[in-house]
C-alpha positions in Angstrom: -0.4 -3.3 -20.2 -1.6 -5.0 -17.0 -1.3 -4.3 -13.3 0.6 -7.6 -12.8 3.4 -6.3 -15.0 3.8 -3.0 -13.0 7.1 -3.3 -11.1 7.5 -1.6 -7.8 11.1 -2.6 -7.3 12.3 0.0 -9.7 11.2 2.8 -7.3 13.7 3.8 -4.6 12.9 2.4 -1.1 14.7 5.2 0.8 12.5 8.0 2.2 12.2 11.2 0.1 12.3 14.2 2.5 9.8 16.1 0.3 7.3 13.2 0.5 8.0 12.0 4.0 7.9 8.4 2.6 9.8 6.5 0.0 8.8 6.6 -3.7 8.2 2.9 -3.5 5.7 3.3 -0.7 4.0 6.1 -2.6 3.8 4.1 -5.8 2.5 1.0 -4.0 -0.4 3.2 -2.6 -1.0 4.7 -6.1 -1.0 1.2 -7.7 -3.6 -0.1 -5.2 -5.8 3.0 -5.7 -5.6 2.5 -9.5 -6.6 -1.2 -9.2 -9.5 -0.2 -7.0 -10.6 2.5 -9.5 -10.5 0.0 -12.4 -12.2 -2.8 -10.5 -15.1 -0.7 -9.3 -15.5 1.4 -12.4 -19.0 2.7 -13.2 -20.9 5.8 -13.9 -19.8 8.5 -11.5 -16.5 6.8 -10.7 -14.8 10.1 -10.5 -11.7 11.6 -12.0 -8.0 11.1 -11.5 -5.1 13.5 -12.0 -1.6 11.9 -12.3 1.2 14.4 -11.7 5.0 13.8 -11.8 8.1 14.0 -13.9 8.5 12.0 -17.1 9.2 8.2 -16.9 7.6 7.5 -13.5 4.8 5.2 -14.6 1.9 7.6 -15.3 1.3 6.3 -18.8 1.6 2.7 -17.8 -0.9 2.9 -14.9 -3.3 4.8 -17.2 -3.0 2.0 -19.8 -3.6 -0.7 -17.1 -6.8 1.1 -16.0 -7.9 1.5 -19.7 -7.4 -2.2 -20.4 -9.3 -3.4 -17.3 -12.2 -0.9 -17.7 -12.5 -1.8 -21.5 -12.5 -5.5 -20.6 -15.5 -4.8 -18.4 -17.4 -3.6 -21.4 -17.1 0.2 -21.0 -16.1 2.5 -23.8 -12.6 3.9 -23.3 -10.7 6.6 -25.3 -7.0 6.8 -24.5 -5.3 9.7 -26.3 -2.3 12.0 -26.0 -3.2 15.7 -25.4 -1.4 16.6 -28.6 -3.7 14.3 -30.6 -6.8 15.3 -28.8 -6.2 19.0 -29.5 -5.3 18.2 -33.1 -8.7 16.5 -33.6 -10.5 19.5 -32.2 -8.6 21.8 -34.6 -9.3 19.4 -37.6 -13.0 19.3 -36.8 -13.3 23.1 -36.4 -11.2 24.1 -39.4 -11.9 21.2 -41.6 -15.7 21.0 -41.0 -16.4 21.0 -44.7 -15.1 17.5 -44.9 -17.6 14.8 -44.1 -15.0 12.7 -42.3 -14.1 15.5 -39.9 -17.6 16.1 -38.6 -18.1 14.7 -35.2 -14.4 13.9 -34.9 -14.3 15.0 -31.2 -17.6 13.5 -30.1 -15.8 10.4 -28.7 -13.9 12.6 -26.2 -17.1 13.9 -24.7 -19.3 10.8 -24.8 -17.0 7.8 -23.9 -17.4 6.2 -20.4 -13.7 6.8 -19.6 -11.4 9.4 -21.3 -7.7 9.3 -20.6 -5.7 12.3 -21.6 -2.0 11.5 -21.6 0.9 14.0 -21.4 -1.1 17.2 -20.9 1.4 20.0 -21.1 3.4 18.6 -24.0 1.2 20.4 -26.6 1.7 24.0 -27.8 -0.7 25.9 -25.6 -2.9 28.4 -27.4 -6.2 30.1 -26.7 -7.8 27.4 -28.9 -6.3 24.5 -26.9 -7.3 26.1 -23.6 -10.9 26.5 -24.9 -10.9 22.9 -26.1 -9.5 21.6 -22.8 -12.1 23.6 -20.8 -14.9 22.1 -23.0 -13.7 18.5 -22.5 -13.1 18.9 -18.7 -16.3 20.9 -18.0 -18.6 18.8 -20.2 -17.5 15.5 -18.7 -17.8 16.9 -15.2 -21.3 18.1 -15.9 -22.3 14.7 -17.3 -20.5 12.7 -14.5 -18.2 11.0 -17.1 -14.9 9.7 -15.7 -11.7 11.3 -16.9 -8.0 10.6 -16.1 -5.4 13.3 -16.9 -1.7 12.7 -16.7 0.8 15.6 -16.8 4.5 16.3 -16.3 3.6 19.8 -15.2 3.9 20.7 -11.5 0.4 21.2 -10.0 1.1 24.9 -9.4 1.7 25.4 -13.2 -1.8 24.4 -14.2 -3.4 27.8 -13.7 -0.5 29.6 -15.3 -0.4 27.3 -18.3 -4.2 27.1 -18.8 -6.6 29.1 -16.7 -7.9 29.4 -13.1 -11.2 27.8 -14.2 -9.4 24.7 -15.6 -7.0 24.4 -12.7 -9.9 24.7 -10.2 -11.7 21.8 -11.9 -8.6 19.6 -12.2 -7.6 20.2 -8.6 -11.0 20.4 -7.1 -13.0 17.7 -8.9 -10.1 15.2 -9.6 -8.3 13.0 -7.1 -4.6 14.0 -7.3 -1.9 11.2 -7.3 1.7 12.4 -7.2 4.3 10.2 -8.9 7.9 10.2 -7.6 11.2 8.3 -8.2 13.7 8.0 -11.0 13.0 7.8 -14.7 12.1 4.1 -15.2 13.0 4.2 -18.9 16.5 5.4 -18.1 16.9 2.8 -15.3 15.7 0.0 -17.6 18.1 1.1 -20.3 21.1 1.2 -17.9 20.1 -2.2 -16.5 19.9 -3.7 -20.0 23.3 -2.4 -21.2 25.5 -5.2 -19.6 23.3 -7.9 -21.2 23.5 -6.1 -24.6 27.3 -5.9 -24.3 27.5 -9.6 -23.5 25.4 -10.5 -26.5 27.7 -8.7 -29.0 
């Protein structure tokens, strides 16, 4: 993915009363901030929290940042929350296997970690502990992290813990995503063409 392929025209241009601005204006600002973050990336670049419903561009903007930061020579790990927690479980409960030792080291040591779709995993005491370890360790070592979630911000402390919510909301810059599901819009726009090709 690249920033150049990110389409703002799919976001409504009419003001959203909850936002006070249009989703397109909001997303234009988000896009510019993401470009700036990627362009000026370095140690201590900070952390981003993308929050919004599914299909609003969180994954794509995360991928755009990942590509540019990696192209600049930094180590980037991009993983879904489900896979990240699965790796922590595999390492802990399958430690006897040589290939499972150090499986999670990459999540703690890379220059930029992107955790996509936080909240889609089955939340247990184990996943909460693993998330705290990742978030807290990276904060302590000033390693940049981007977290995207479909969860409302107020759900974070209920789903995880006050300690995790405090770190995500206090030490991360929050970007809210708004609009209509882009995947569904693209599907509906593609239908007439598909019908014509039959």
